[in-house]
N, C-alpha and C positions, 0 to 999 in steps of 0.2 A: 344465836342465842337465845336460852332460854330465860328471862330472868323472873326470879321469885317463883321458881319452879314449883316449888312444893313436894309433892309426892306427883305431879309431872312430869315424868324422866320422858325427854324425846330422844330418840335415837337419831346420832351423828348431829347432835346439838350440844355447846355448851351450855349443860346447866347449873346455873346459879341461884343460889338462897341464900339468908342471911343466917338462917339455923345450919346445922350438919344434920344432913338427908343423905342415906346412901343413893350414890351414883352422880350427886350434885358437888360441885365445887363451893365450899361455903364462903361466902363473898359478901359487901356490903353493896350491893349494885348501884347507891346512891354516891358511893366515894370516887372521885376520878382518879385516885392514886389505885385503888384497888383494881378498878376499871380497865386503865391504859393498855394495859396487856392485851385485850381483847380489841383492838382496832384492825380493820380492815375486814370488817365480819360482814357475809352477804346479806343474813337478814336477824331483826332482832325480833322475838316475842316477849310482847310486854302486857301477858295476860292475866286480869286481875291484879294488877301492882300499884297503878300508878295512882289509884286511890288510897294509897297507904301514906302517902307524903302530903304534906302541909302544903296547900296551895302557894305557899312564896317561893317553897322548895320544888316544886313539882317542875316547873319552868327549866330551872336549872338542871334539873336532873335528866330532862327531856333532852334538853342541850347536850348533855353530854352523851347520852346513848346516841343522838343523832350523828355526834363528832365520830362514835367509832365505827360507822358504816363507811364501807368503800363506795367509791361513783356507781350509782344503780342499786346499790342496796336498799333494802327496802325493812321498814320498823310498823309493824303488827301491834297495834294496842286493842286491846279488850277493857272493857270497864261497865260500871253502871252507870244507865242512863238516866240521869234523874228526869227527864222531862215524862221518862215511861212510870216512873214512880209517881209522878202528878196525874198522869191520864189514865192509866189504867187501876182499876181497885186490887188491888195485891192483898192475899192475907196479911195479917198482921206479922205474923213470923217474918213470911218472904219480905214485906215490907222493912221491916228492922235487920235483915241480914243484909238488903239490899244499899241499905244507908249507912249504916254501922260497921257492917262486917261482921265476922265469926266470934271475934273477942275471944277464943280459945286459947292464945300466946301473946306476949305484948306485943307483938307486931300485927297483928290480925285487926285493926282498927281501921275504919274508913275515916281519912282525915279532909277528903275533900272528895269535890261529883263534878262531873262533867254532862254536858249534851255536844251531840255530835256536831254544831255549829261552834262550840267552843275549843273543842279539840283540833277541827279542821283548821281554825283561827291559829291556833298553835304552831301547826305543823306547816302552814305555808310562810307565816314568820318566820320559821328555821329554814325554808328555800327547799321544802319538801312539794312535790306533786301529789295530789292525794289521788290513789289508784285506785282504792275500794272503802266502801263506806254500805255497813250492813245493824240492821237492828235485831236483836234474835229476842223470841216469846219470854226466854228467861229473866229481862229488863236489863239486858245489858247492850252495848254498842259496840260495834269493831269498825276500826277505821285503819286503812293502810297509806304510809307514805314514804315515797320513794326519794333517793337522794339524787 
């Protein structure tokens, strides 16, 4: 599954987005009722979506996404890295985008932020094994957890 896909439609994936987008299923990916039909998936890509949920809801949403994975399945998460925003002098425009989102439609606002350690801790608490950690020059972190 490719959650919150936007215009990034991946071949051979269920592409899901809250907006009506060609090639994607319109779905609220934070709704367990809407998401339960996708149980047993091999891989979940949650690229640039987790930061759009309020902190108090993000753990609940992550737990639900993990429950959709089959044993051995992998969740891949990419989101802005708060430490990168602090350590690296970014242009004002890039820093604003990293911290607050594009804000070009209602759901495109960043409501929380993470560091690699924060996300690793959450995934470990959800009984996942961390199998990949990576930082990008663009100010994002990527972490993969396996069920």
